[in-house]
N, C-alpha and C positions, 0 to 999 in steps of 0.2 A: 504494500500500500504506500503510495506516495501522496504527499500533501504539501501545501505551501500557502502563505498569506502574503499578498502584495497590495499595499495601499488600500487596505480594507477589504480586499477580495479574498474569498475562501475557496480553496480547491482541494479535493481529495479524490483518489482513485477508488475509494470505498463506495462511491455513488457514481451513477452514469455521467460520463463526460458531456459537456454541452455540445449540441449539434450545430451551434452557430456562434455568433460573436456576443456572448454574454457570460457572466460569472455564475457559478453554482450558488454563491451567496455573496453578499456584501455586508460588512460591518459598518454601521454608522452610529457613532456615539455608543449608547448603551443597548442598541438594537442590532439584531441580525435579520436581514431580509433574504429569503431564499428565492431562487428562480422557481418557476413552475416545473414540477417533476412528474414524470409518468412512471408506470410500473415496469421499468426495465431492469434486468439483472445487470449490475455494474460490470461484470466480467464478460458476459456473452453478448450484451446489448439486445437480448431477446426479450419479448414481452412476457411477463410472468402472469399466469392465470388468464389466458385468453377467454373472454366471455364471462368471467367471474369478477364482478365488481368488488366483492369482499376481499378476495385474494389480491386483486390489483391495488386496492387501498392499502392493504398490509405491506405490499412491496414499496409503495410510494412512501409510507411512513418509515420503513427501514432505510430507504435512501435518504430521506430528510434527516433521520436520526444521525446518520453517518456524517452528513454535512454539518449539522449543529454541533456534534462532538468535536469536529475539527475546529469549529469556531469557539469552543470552550463553553458550550452549554448543552442543553438536551431538550427533548420533547416536553419535559416538565416546565420549561421556561417559555413555551409557546403561548403567546397572548392573542394571536389572530391566525385563523386558517381561512384561506380562500381556495375553494375547490370548484372544479368544473367536471360535470358528468356528461357523457355522450347522450344519455337518455335519462333524465331525472326521474321520470315515472318508473321506469324499469329498474334502474340501478340504485335508487335511494336507499332501500332497506339494507342491501348488502354493504354499501358504503357506510351508512350510519351505524350499523351494528359493530363495526370494527373500532370505533372511537374508544370505548371502555377498555380495549386491549392496550391502548397506547396513552390514554389520558385518564386522570382522575379529577373529580370535582375540586375546585371550580374549573369547569371546562373552559377552553379558550373561546373567545368570540369567533363566529364563523359565518361566512357567506358561501352559499353553494348555488351554482348556476349551471344551466345547460350550455353546451358548446360543441362545435364540430371538432372532434378530436382524432379523426382518421381511424386507425386500428386499435386505439386504446379506449378504455371506458372512463378513466379517472385521471385527472391532472390536479396537483395540489401545490400551493406555495404557502409558506408560513412566515410570520414575524415572531421572533423570540426576544425576550428581554434578558440582557446579559450585562448586569451592572459592572462598570469598570471599577477596579480597586477591590 
């Protein structure tokens, strides 16, 4: 696993590499802002859990946890989740059922919306609070 931080940018090979010109995450003051991540295996870059919103959500949170760990925090520090579902009616229950596996009350604030996501069912970005000092 390789990792590095440059000018507030966070990069780790424990999560899928960006497919474009963006950072996996950026640190700004006391906050970490991640890019939107899909359910890709970081080593194979294959989609995990095709057709299964719950398993795809689990993989996204595993990817996000790896990035947050590199930034010096974790899912317990997440204050905001923004998620996109390919089909909110079909995928909501599977997606929502996974949250207690990764979060405990008080849960983070959350926005979930439908979006065209191609071959994946779920894409998620988070904001985490990581106090300096």
